[in-house]
SESE-841222 format. One record per atom (N, C-alpha, C): y, z, x negated. Coordinates in steps of 0.2 Angstrom, whole numbers, padded with zeros to 4 digits, always signed. Example, Ala and Ser with C-alpha at 12.3 -4.5 7.8 and 13.67 -1.06 7.14 Angstrom:
BEGIN
-0028+0039-0066;-0022+0039-0062;-0016+0039-0066;-0011+0035-0064;-0005+0036-0068;+0000+0039-0064;
% end
This chain:
BEGIN
-0248+0412+0074;-0255+0409+0075;-0255+0402+0073;-0260+0400+0070;-0260+0393+0068;-0266+0389+0071;-0266+0383+0072;-0271+0379+0075;-0276+0376+0070;-0282+0376+0071;-0287+0372+0066;-0286+0365+0068;-0287+0361+0062;-0287+0353+0063;-0292+0350+0058;-0295+0345+0060;-0299+0340+0056;-0296+0334+0056;-0294+0331+0050;-0291+0325+0048;-0296+0320+0045;-0296+0314+0047;-0300+0309+0044;-0295+0303+0043;-0293+0302+0036;-0288+0297+0034;-0289+0295+0027;-0283+0292+0025;-0283+0290+0018;-0277+0294+0014;-0278+0295+0008;-0273+0298+0003;-0268+0293+0002;-0262+0295+0003;-0256+0290+0001;-0254+0290-0006;-0256+0295-0010;-0254+0295-0017;-0259+0300-0021;-0259+0300-0027;-0263+0304-0031;-0261+0311-0029;-0266+0316-0028;-0264+0323-0027;-0260+0326-0033;-0255+0329-0031;-0250+0332-0037;-0252+0339-0038;-0255+0341-0044;-0257+0348-0045;-0251+0351-0049;-0249+0357-0047;-0245+0361-0050;-0247+0368-0051;-0244+0373-0054;-0246+0380-0055;-0240+0384-0053;-0241+0389-0049;-0236+0394-0047;-0234+0398-0054;-0228+0402-0053;-0226+0406-0058;-0232+0411-0060;-0236+0413-0055;-0241+0418-0057;-0248+0414-0059;-0247+0408-0060;-0253+0404-0063;-0258+0401-0057;-0256+0402-0051;-0261+0399-0046;-0260+0392-0045;-0266+0388-0045;-0266+0381-0044;-0264+0379-0037;-0259+0374-0036;-0257+0372-0030;-0257+0364-0030;-0260+0361-0025;-0260+0354-0025;-0257+0352-0018;-0253+0347-0019;-0250+0344-0013;-0252+0337-0013;-0253+0334-0006;-0254+0327-0005;-0253+0326+0002;-0253+0319+0004;-0252+0317+0010;-0258+0313+0013;-0260+0314+0019;-0266+0311+0022;-0263+0307+0028;-0264+0300+0028;-0262+0296+0033;-0267+0295+0038;-0266+0296+0045;-0271+0295+0050;-0269+0290+0054;-0274+0286+0057;-0272+0281+0062;-0278+0279+0066;-0277+0275+0071;-0283+0272+0074;-0282+0264+0075;-0287+0261+0074;-0287+0253+0075;-0288+0251+0082;-0283+0247+0084;-0283+0244+0091;-0283+0237+0090;-0286+0234+0095;-0286+0226+0096;-0282+0224+0101;-0277+0219+0100;-0273+0216+0104;-0277+0211+0108;-0278+0212+0115;-0282+0208+0119;-0280+0201+0120;-0273+0200+0119;-0270+0193+0120;-0271+0189+0113;-0270+0193+0107;-0270+0189+0101;-0277+0190+0097;-0281+0195+0099;-0287+0197+0096;-0286+0199+0089;-0280+0201+0087;-0279+0204+0081;-0279+0212+0081;-0281+0215+0075;-0281+0222+0075;-0275+0225+0071;-0273+0231+0073;-0267+0234+0070;-0268+0241+0071;-0264+0245+0067;-0265+0252+0067;-0260+0255+0072;-0263+0260+0076;-0259+0264+0081;-0259+0271+0079;-0254+0275+0082;-0253+0282+0081;-0254+0284+0074;-0250+0280+0070;-0250+0282+0063;-0246+0289+0062;-0249+0293+0058;-0246+0300+0057;-0248+0302+0050;-0242+0304+0046;-0243+0307+0039;-0243+0314+0040;-0248+0317+0036;-0249+0324+0036;-0248+0327+0029;-0243+0331+0028;-0242+0334+0022;-0247+0340+0021;-0251+0340+0016;-0256+0345+0015;-0255+0349+0008;-0258+0355+0008;-0258+0359+0002;-0264+0363+0002;-0267+0364-0004;-0273+0368-0005;-0271+0372-0012;-0275+0378-0012;-0274+0382-0018;-0280+0384-0022;-0279+0387-0027;-0284+0390-0032;-0289+0385-0034;-0295+0386-0034;-0300+0382-0036;-0301+0376-0032;-0300+0376-0026;-0300+0370-0021;-0295+0365-0024;-0289+0368-0025;-0283+0364-0028;-0285+0360-0034;-0288+0363-0039;-0291+0360-0045;-0296+0355-0043;-0301+0356-0039;-0306+0352-0037;-0303+0345-0034;-0298+0346-0030;-0295+0340-0026;-0292+0336-0032;-0288+0339-0036;-0285+0335-0041;-0290+0332-0046;-0295+0335-0047;-0300+0332-0052;-0304+0326-0048;-0305+0327-0042;-0310+0322-0038;-0307+0317-0034;-0301+0318-0031;-0298+0313-0026;-0293+0309-0029;-0292+0303-0026;-0287+0298-0029;-0284+0294-0023;-0278+0291-0025;-0274+0287-0020;-0279+0282-0016;-0278+0282-0010;-0282+0277-0006;-0289+0279-0004;-0291+0284-0006;-0298+0287-0004;-0298+0289+0003;-0303+0287+0007;-0304+0290+0014;-0307+0297+0013;-0304+0302+0016;-0306+0309+0016;-0307+0312+0023;-0311+0317+0023;-0312+0321+0029;-0309+0328+0027;-0304+0331+0030;-0302+0337+0028;-0301+0342+0034;-0302+0348+0033;-0301+0353+0039;-0296+0358+0036;-0292+0361+0040;-0287+0366+0038;-0284+0369+0044;-0278+0372+0043;-0274+0375+0048;-0267+0372+0048;-0265+0371+0054;-0258+0368+0055;-0253+0374+0054;-0248+0374+0050;-0243+0379+0049;-0236+0376+0049;-0232+0380+0050;-0225+0378+0050;-0221+0381+0044;-0219+0376+0039;-0216+0378+0033;-0208+0378+0035;-0205+0384+0032;-0197+0384+0033;-0194+0385+0026;-0188+0382+0026;-0184+0383+0019;-0177+0382+0021;-0173+0383+0016;-0166+0382+0017;-0164+0376+0012;-0161+0371+0015;-0159+0365+0011;-0154+0368+0005;-0155+0366-0001;-0151+0369-0007;-0144+0365-0006;-0144+0359-0004;-0138+0355-0004;-0133+0357+0002;-0136+0358+0008;-0132+0359+0014;-0132+0366+0016;-0137+0370+0014;-0138+0377+0016;-0141+0377+0023;-0143+0372+0026;-0146+0372+0033;-0153+0374+0032;-0155+0377+0038;-0162+0379+0038;-0166+0373+0040;-0172+0372+0037;-0176+0366+0038;-0183+0369+0040;-0187+0365+0043;-0194+0367+0044;-0198+0360+0045;-0205+0361+0044;-0209+0355+0046;-0216+0358+0047;-0220+0354+0050;-0227+0356+0051;-0231+0353+0045;-0236+0357+0043;-0240+0355+0037;-0247+0358+0038;-0252+0356+0034;-0259+0358+0034;-0261+0361+0028;-0263+0367+0029;-0266+0371+0023;-0274+0369+0023;-0276+0366+0018;-0283+0363+0018;-0288+0369+0016;-0293+0369+0020;-0299+0374+0019;-0304+0371+0016;-0306+0364+0017;-0311+0360+0015;-0309+0353+0015;-0311+0349+0010;-0310+0342+0010;-0315+0338+0006;-0317+0332+0008;-0321+0328+0004;-0320+0321+0005;-0323+0317+0001;-0323+0310+0003;-0327+0308+0009;-0324+0303+0013;-0328+0301+0019;-0334+0296+0016;-0340+0297+0019;-0345+0293+0017;-0347+0288+0022;-0342+0286+0026;-0343+0281+0031;-0343+0274+0028;-0339+0273+0022;-0338+0267+0019;-0339+0268+0011;-0341+0273+0009;-0342+0274+0002;-0348+0279+0000;-0349+0280-0006;-0354+0285-0008;-0351+0289-0013;-0354+0295-0014;-0351+0300-0019;-0356+0304-0022;-0355+0306-0029;-0360+0310-0033;-0356+0316-0033;-0359+0322-0031;-0356+0328-0031;-0359+0332-0037;-0355+0335-0040;-0357+0340-0046;-0353+0347-0044;-0357+0352-0046;-0354+0359-0045;-0349+0360-0050;-0343+0362-0048;-0338+0364-0053;-0338+0371-0054;-0338+0374-0060;-0338+0381-0061;-0330+0383-0062;-0329+0389-0061;-0322+0391-0061;-0318+0389-0067;-0313+0385-0066;-0308+0383-0071;-0311+0377-0075;-0317+0375-0073;-0321+0369-0077;-0321+0363-0073;-0317+0363-0067;-0317+0357-0063;-0316+0350-0067;-0311+0350-0071;-0310+0344-0074;-0315+0342-0079;-0318+0347-0083;-0324+0345-0087;-0330+0343-0084;-0331+0346-0078;-0337+0344-0074;-0336+0337-0071;-0330+0336-0069;-0329+0329-0066;-0330+0324-0071;-0327+0325-0077;-0327+0320-0083;-0334+0319-0085;-0338+0324-0085;-0345+0324-0087;-0349+0320-0082;-0348+0321-0076;-0351+0317-0071;-0350+0310-0071;-0343+0308-0072;-0341+0301-0073;-0344+0298-0079;-0345+0302-0084;-0348+0299-0091;-0355+0297-0090;-0359+0302-0086;-0366+0301-0085;-0368+0297-0079;-0363+0295-0075;-0364+0291-0069;-0367+0284-0071;-0372+0282-0068;-0375+0276-0070;-0380+0276-0075;-0381+0282-0079;-0386+0282-0084;-0392+0285-0081;-0397+0281-0079;-0403+0283-0076;-0407+0287-0080;-0410+0293-0078;-0414+0297-0082;-0421+0295-0080;-0426+0294-0085;-0433+0293-0084;-0436+0298-0080;-0434+0304-0081;-0437+0310-0077;-0435+0310-0070;-0430+0306-0068;-0427+0306-0061;-0428+0299-0058;-0434+0298-0054;-0436+0292-0051;-0430+0290-0046;-0427+0294-0043;-0422+0292-0038;-0415+0289-0041;-0415+0290-0048;-0409+0288-0051;-0409+0280-0053;-0415+0277-0052;-0415+0270-0054;-0416+0266-0047;-0412+0261-0047;-0411+0257-0041;-0417+0251-0041;-0419+0249-0035;-0423+0244-0035;-0420+0237-0037;-0423+0233-0041;-0419+0227-0043;-0417+0223-0037;-0410+0221-0037;-0407+0217-0032;-0406+0220-0025;-0408+0226-0024;-0407+0229-0018;-0401+0235-0017;-0400+0238-0023;-0395+0243-0023;-0398+0250-0020;-0404+0250-0019;-0408+0255-0016;-0412+0259-0021;-0412+0266-0021;-0416+0269-0025;-0424+0268-0024;-0427+0269-0030;-0435+0268-0029;-0438+0274-0033;-0445+0274-0032;-0448+0279-0036;-0451+0285-0031;-0456+0288-0033;-0459+0294-0030;-0460+0293-0023;-0462+0287-0020;-0463+0286-0013;-0457+0285-0010;-0451+0284-0013;-0445+0283-0010;-0443+0277-0007;-0437+0275-0006;-0435+0269-0004;-0438+0263-0008;-0439+0257-0005;-0442+0252-0008;-0449+0252-0010;-0453+0257-0008;-0460+0258-0011;-0464+0255-0005;-0462+0251+0000;-0466+0249+0005;-0466+0254+0011;-0472+0257+0011;-0472+0262+0017;-0472+0269+0014;-0469+0274+0017;-0469+0280+0015;-0465+0285+0020;-0466+0291+0020;-0463+0295+0024;-0455+0296+0022;-0454+0294+0016;-0447+0295+0014;-0443+0289+0015;-0446+0284+0017;-0442+0277+0018;-0438+0277+0024;-0432+0275+0024;-0427+0275+0030;-0429+0269+0034;-0427+0269+0040;-0428+0263+0044;-0424+0257+0042;-0426+0251+0043;-0422+0245+0041;-0415+0245+0043;-0411+0243+0039;-0404+0242+0041;-0402+0236+0044;
% end
């Protein structure tokens, strides 16, 4: 039996995509989690409970992770905790470790923004590169694609920056 887990942390390196002998995509990466604590005597912040989680994902999810995520990105991931076992090739000893099989993952939007594009089967890399190429090219047909000058906020169609309107978010 495995336990479900949700991780919020940062990728320690670029996810490593490989393919099994049967052609199945497998991506391996590590997520580091911690919490920030303030020392009451020095008023300095530090990381506590730092944990490194070895993670793997398979098939289309593996390709999408490799195409979309990069070292240092803050992510939110869900998966199952599993125990991996193997025999050390040099010593012959049995080894094991806890790892996470990722079911879903994405960038954390707490301190970043993301543009999501649907990846069709086997087309993850092409869709990602197309999205990166067209990112920032505002379409005249899409009023939300153009930012209000000097605000970094979208405008148009009664949206943000149009004064009053039902679509306007509360002041920040």
